[in-house]
C-alpha positions as CSV (number, residue, x, y, z in Angstrom):
1,M,17.8,93.9,-8.3
2,N,17.9,90.1,-9.1
3,I,19.1,87.0,-7.2
4,F,22.5,87.0,-9.0
5,R,23.3,90.6,-8.1
6,L,22.1,90.2,-4.5
7,A,24.1,86.9,-4.1
8,G,27.2,88.6,-5.7
9,D,27.0,91.5,-3.3
10,V,26.5,89.3,-0.2
11,T,29.4,87.1,-1.3
12,H,31.6,90.1,-1.8
13,L,30.8,91.5,1.6
14,L,31.4,88.1,3.2
15,S,34.8,87.9,1.6
16,F,35.8,91.1,3.5
17,V,34.4,89.7,6.8
18,V,36.3,86.4,6.3
19,L,39.5,88.2,5.6
20,I,39.2,90.4,8.6
21,L,38.4,87.4,10.8
22,R,41.4,85.6,9.4
23,L,43.7,88.6,10.1
24,Y,42.5,88.9,13.7
25,G,42.2,85.2,14.3
26,Y,45.8,84.4,13.3
27,R,47.2,87.8,14.3
28,S,49.3,87.6,11.2
29,A,49.3,88.9,7.6
30,S,51.4,86.0,6.4
31,G,49.9,84.6,3.1
32,I,47.9,87.8,2.4
33,S,49.1,90.1,-0.4
34,L,49.1,93.8,0.7
35,K,49.5,94.7,-3.0
36,T,46.2,93.0,-3.9
37,Q,44.5,94.8,-1.1
38,E,45.9,98.2,-2.2
39,M,44.8,97.6,-5.7
40,F,41.2,96.7,-4.6
41,L,41.2,99.9,-2.5
42,L,42.2,101.9,-5.6
43,V,39.6,100.1,-7.6
44,F,36.8,101.1,-5.3
45,V,37.9,104.7,-4.7
46,T,38.2,105.4,-8.4
47,R,35.0,103.6,-9.3
48,Y,32.8,105.2,-6.7
49,L,33.7,108.8,-7.2
50,D,30.1,109.2,-8.4
51,L,29.1,109.0,-4.7
52,F,29.3,112.8,-4.9
53,T,27.4,113.2,-8.2
54,N,24.9,110.4,-8.7
55,F,22.5,109.0,-6.1
56,V,20.9,105.7,-7.1
57,S,19.5,104.3,-3.9
58,V,20.4,103.9,-0.2
59,Y,21.4,100.3,-0.9
60,N,23.7,101.3,-3.7
61,T,25.4,104.1,-1.6
62,T,25.7,101.8,1.4
63,M,27.4,99.1,-0.6
64,K,29.9,101.5,-2.1
65,L,30.8,102.9,1.3
66,L,31.2,99.4,2.8
67,Y,33.5,98.3,0.0
68,I,35.7,101.4,0.4
69,G,35.6,101.2,4.2
70,F,36.4,97.5,4.4
71,S,39.2,97.8,1.9
72,G,40.7,100.8,3.5
73,F,40.6,99.2,7.0
74,I,42.4,96.0,5.7
75,V,45.1,98.1,4.0
76,Y,45.5,100.2,7.2
77,L,45.9,97.0,9.3
78,I,48.5,95.4,7.1
79,R,50.5,98.5,6.3
80,Y,50.5,100.3,9.6
81,Q,49.4,98.2,12.5
82,E,51.2,95.5,14.5
83,P,51.4,92.5,14.5
84,W,50.2,92.6,10.8
85,K,52.8,95.0,9.6
86,S,55.7,92.9,10.7
87,T,54.2,89.7,9.5
88,N,53.5,91.0,6.0
89,D,55.8,88.7,3.9
90,K,57.4,91.0,1.4
91,S,59.6,88.3,0.1
92,H,56.6,86.5,-1.4
93,D,54.5,89.6,-2.3
94,T,56.9,90.7,-5.1
95,F,54.5,91.3,-8.0
96,Q,55.4,94.7,-9.6
97,H,51.8,95.9,-9.4
98,V,52.5,99.5,-10.4
99,Q,54.5,98.7,-13.5
100,F,52.5,95.6,-14.6
101,A,48.9,96.4,-13.5
102,I,48.2,100.0,-12.3
103,A,50.1,101.9,-15.0
104,P,49.0,99.7,-18.0
105,C,45.4,99.7,-16.8
106,F,45.4,103.5,-16.5
107,L,46.9,103.9,-20.0
108,L,44.4,101.5,-21.5
109,A,41.5,103.4,-19.7
110,C,42.7,106.7,-21.3
111,F,42.1,105.3,-24.8
112,V,39.3,102.7,-24.2
113,N,36.4,104.0,-22.1
114,E,32.8,105.0,-22.4
115,G,32.9,108.7,-22.5
116,Y,36.4,110.3,-22.4
117,T,35.6,112.4,-19.3
118,P,37.7,112.2,-16.1
119,L,35.0,110.1,-14.3
120,E,34.6,107.7,-17.2
121,I,38.3,107.2,-17.6
122,L,38.6,106.5,-13.9
123,W,35.6,104.1,-14.0
124,A,37.2,102.2,-16.9
125,F,40.5,102.1,-15.1
126,S,38.8,100.6,-12.0
127,I,37.2,97.9,-14.2
128,Y,40.5,96.9,-15.8
129,L,42.4,97.0,-12.6
130,E,39.9,94.8,-10.7
131,A,40.5,92.1,-13.3
132,L,44.2,92.0,-12.4
133,A,44.1,92.9,-8.7
134,I,43.9,89.2,-7.5
135,L,47.2,88.3,-9.3
136,P,49.6,89.2,-6.4
137,Q,47.4,87.2,-4.0
138,L,47.4,84.2,-6.2
139,I,51.2,84.4,-6.6
140,V,51.7,84.7,-2.8
141,L,49.5,81.6,-2.2
142,Q,51.4,79.7,-4.9
143,R,54.7,80.5,-3.2
144,H,53.3,79.4,0.2
145,G,52.1,76.1,-1.4
146,E,49.7,75.2,1.4
147,V,46.7,77.6,1.9
148,E,45.0,78.2,5.2
149,N,41.3,77.5,5.4
150,L,40.1,81.1,5.9
151,T,42.5,82.5,3.3
152,G,41.2,79.9,0.8
153,N,37.6,80.7,1.6
154,Y,38.3,84.4,1.1
155,V,39.8,83.9,-2.3
156,F,37.0,81.5,-3.3
157,M,34.4,84.1,-2.3
158,L,36.1,86.8,-4.4
159,G,36.0,84.5,-7.4
160,A,32.4,83.5,-6.8
161,Y,31.3,87.1,-6.5
162,R,32.7,87.9,-9.9
163,A,31.1,84.8,-11.5
164,L,27.8,85.8,-9.9
165,Y,28.1,89.3,-11.4
166,I,28.7,87.8,-14.9
167,A,25.4,85.8,-14.4
168,N,23.8,89.1,-13.3
169,W,24.8,90.8,-16.5
170,I,23.6,87.9,-18.7
171,Y,20.3,87.9,-16.8
172,R,19.7,91.6,-17.1
173,A,20.6,91.6,-20.8
174,K,17.9,88.9,-21.4
175,T,15.2,90.3,-19.1
176,E,15.6,94.2,-19.3
177,Q,14.8,95.7,-22.6
178,H,16.8,98.9,-22.1
179,Y,19.7,97.4,-20.2
180,H,23.0,98.7,-21.6
181,T,25.8,96.1,-21.6
182,H,29.3,97.5,-21.1
183,L,31.6,95.4,-23.3
184,I,34.7,96.4,-21.3
185,T,33.0,95.3,-18.1
186,I,32.1,91.9,-19.5
187,I,35.5,91.2,-21.0
188,S,37.3,92.3,-17.8
189,G,34.9,90.2,-15.7
190,V,35.6,87.1,-17.8
191,V,39.3,87.7,-17.6
192,Q,39.1,88.2,-13.8
193,T,37.0,85.0,-13.4
194,A,39.4,83.0,-15.6
195,L,42.3,83.9,-13.3
196,Y,40.5,82.0,-10.5
197,V,40.0,78.7,-12.5
198,D,43.1,76.9,-11.3
199,F,42.5,78.0,-7.7
200,F,38.9,76.8,-7.9
201,Y,40.0,73.4,-9.1
202,H,42.4,72.9,-6.2
203,Y,39.9,74.4,-3.7
204,A,37.2,71.9,-4.9
205,V,39.6,69.0,-4.8
206,S,40.7,69.9,-1.2
207,K,37.1,70.2,0.0
208,M,36.1,66.8,-1.5
209,L,39.1,65.1,0.1
210,G,38.8,67.0,3.4
211,K,42.3,68.2,3.1
212,K,44.0,71.6,3.2
213,I,44.3,73.5,-0.1
214,E,47.7,72.8,-1.8
215,L,48.8,74.8,-4.8
216,P,51.7,73.8,-7.1
217,G,54.7,75.9,-6.3
218,T,56.6,78.2,-8.6
């Protein structure tokens, strides 16, 4: 455990908390992409199947269960519970995630993975899919134009978590002699972080000027 890994985990958990507070505070799912949340849930379920086969530590197991639990709860609220179900703006959340994210990532994972076993294929799939999972959310925000404070903080924390994890990988590669760097993880992490760059810029400008976040429309 190092400071970058710990900060990344804390930031990731806080992003869930912020999103849940936003959903309950506004009593609305407007501006939140259900498709992004469903992809994140699929990411965590497929990545953490080793919960049943590989115990690392209590901390590791707890974090995995929290990620799955928080993601599942958010999807449940937006898909099945009122008032979030009826305020889910399907007209903005139109990214074809099955055709352009889930299916291509699974196909890529079948050919490019670490061990060509079912668990390794699903692990690789989760890495590829996480890199693209934020796309529907960014599209929804762009179509709304103006971003609510808590929603903006949520997306910023997701991007910060991934950036901190990249720093964690670099730190471990330099300080741990036997640390195995997964190339597909690094490439996917860089791609995922790059998707946030435009949002980070507008987020930083809005905070400096004390204004709401405004994104250029489609």
